[in-house]
C-alpha positions, 0 to 999 in steps of 0.5 A: 280901651284894650279893645280898641288895640287890635283897631289902633295898632295897625292903624298907627303902623300904617301911618308910620309906615307912610311917614318912614323914608322908604327902606325896604328892610325898615318897612318889613321890620316895622309892619312885622312888629305892628302885626305882633302887636295885634297878635299881642293884643289879641291874645290879652283880650282873649285871656281877659275874655276867658277870666272876666267874661264878655269885654265891652268898649263904649267909644268916646263914652257915649252910651250904647245904643247911641255911640260906637260899641266894641264888643269881644265875646269868646268868638270875637276873640278868638278871630281877633287872635287868628287876624294877629297870627295871620297878620304876623305870618304875612308880614313875616313872608316879606323878609323873603323878598317882595316885589320892589315896585309893590313894596314902593307903592304902599304894599305894607300899609295896605297890609295893615289897613286891611288887618285893621279892617278885618279886626274891626269887623269882628269886635264891632258892636254895630251893624252899620260899623260893619259895613263900614268895615266891610269898606275898609277892607274892600279898599284895601284889598282892591289896591293891594290886588291891582298894585302892580297894574298887569292886565290880569290882575286889573281884570280880577281886581275889577271883577272882585270889586264890582261884585263886593260892591253889589253886595255892600249895595245889598248890606246897606239896603238891609241896614236902612230897612232895619233901622227904619223899622227897629230905630237902632243899629246896635246889634245888642239893642236890635237882638232886644227890639227886633223880636217886638218890631219885625213883621213877617214880611219885613223879616224875610226880606231882611234875611235874604238881603243879608243872606245875598250880601254875606253870600257874596262876600263869603264865596257861597253858590251861586255868588262865588265866581268872583273869588276863583277868578280874583284870588290866584292873581295876586302874589302868594302873600297877598293871596293868602291873606285874602284866602285866610281872612276876607272871606271869614268876615262874611262868614262871621257876619252871618253867624253873628247877625243870624243869631243875634236876628233870625233865631233858628227855630224854623226860620226860612233862611236858614233852609235857604242857607243849607241848601246854598251850603250843600251845593257850594260844597259839591260845586266847588270841590268838583270844580277843583278836580279839573283845575290845572293851577295849584292856586286855582285849585285852592280857590275852588277848594276855599269855595267848597270849604266855606259851605262846610261852615255855613252848612253847620251854621245853617243846621242851627244847633249848639253842636252844629255851630260850635262845629262850624266855629271850629272848622273856621279856625282850622280852615283859617290856618290851613288855606293860609298855609296852602296859598304860601305853599303856592309860592313856593311852587312858583319859586321852585318851578316858576309855575303853579301848574300842577303837571309842570311840577314834581320831585320836591319831596326828593329835592327838599324833604324838609320842605315837603315835611312842612307842606305836608301838614297843611295839605293833609290836614286840609284833606281831613287826614286823621289825626290832623285838625281837619279830620277833627273839624269834619267829624264835629260836623258829621256828629252835629249832622247826625245829632240833629237828624240831618242825614243828607247833609251827613252824606254831602259833607262825607262825599265832599270830604273824599272830594278834598282828599281826591284834590290834595292827594292829586296835588301831593302826587304831582308836585312832591312824589312824581319826577319833574317833567324837565330837570332844568334845576331847582331854586332852592327855598331857604329858611326865610320863605319856609318859615311862615307856612312852618309856623302855621303848620306848627299852629295846626299841630297844636290845634290838633293836640289841644282839639279838646280845649278848643272844642270846649271854647267853641261850644262856650262861643256857640252858647254865647251866640244862641244865648244872646242875653249875656251879650245883650246885657254886657253891652247895654248894661254899660250905658 
């Protein structure tokens, strides 16, 4: 039953928060404790997977493939740990203050419903339930985005929900076609049955439908424009949660479904994904250079860095998929921390326009030192985690003979470095354009991003063991027999 904990704990926390009388500090404590519960459950799952291998749960003892199955392999276990860590950071951020109107309207329960949806998507062993968890996340994220009901937030929320509903329609259509041909929606059973029942035309159509659905949710070119229009509008903590987790579910779904159903040996979907990913990297990072607002800079950087992950997936080798997972873990930490840094800018200068910032290094060197870690790591400065993750992609590309991809990764890495150098110079080094005083950033505000900075430094120090973990995760994905046997033998 441990596999149900990352789903049950946030659900129970959300229900409890709705039943408790509204006292802001009480709600913040309960929300933070609930997120720590998700982190503890994720760590326990990860340690058990390390000791015993893939874990499965057949809900209500209905045997696979007829019932609801939860599965944790190395990839799922790592990502559930990340859900708990980012959830704890975001709920911890509320102790430094949340808009009272948002808090009174259900901010904390919605955060936990969103965490439940993300954890459910990472653990589900059924492709229809993957769709269900997507919808849970969509509902919670839409309400969080529109909670304050400003004009800009409503417009962004409507753009966000419209494009994601289109993605859901693509996904549901693909699931219906898949079920009609294969007669099952359990992922392990599909991996066993689909090679015998697929036809070339249907296989191609399904792969493109899934690519469209997951590409919209992940923010791939040309389907990404909803993301920079939406993510800069909510409060910094909500934007950090979205950036750190939501797009990653689309990437995870792509990794899981493609490796199980569409083996990489010459499949056309990988060629399409490779081209889309390369263009995503270039377009996202070129666009980031022209943005005046730090949060829009981050949103376009997020798009570009999703391309780094999916281009590694598209190469289809064990080394490249391991590199994709390593980069995914790094990017979840870095982009979450950077959106929180954007919140510091709003507190400091009441604006996130980089030209209006300045002198933060002189005014608050400790805060600048914390921000330096995610900014430089995101830029790929050695020896930080971003550099290690990018080098792993370059090595995989060279080893697979993808020389033009190697060139694209190196060029876009330079664009990221330039983008983050502009932010560092404008926000921290140059004198402030107007010396109208600085709001102090207290320890409560800085602590969540500091925790992520520490995690990124730990990532750097433990890069060797983490690389071994991601290689094992890639081997489990490419050799699906272990996943299939773990699920179907528990019938």
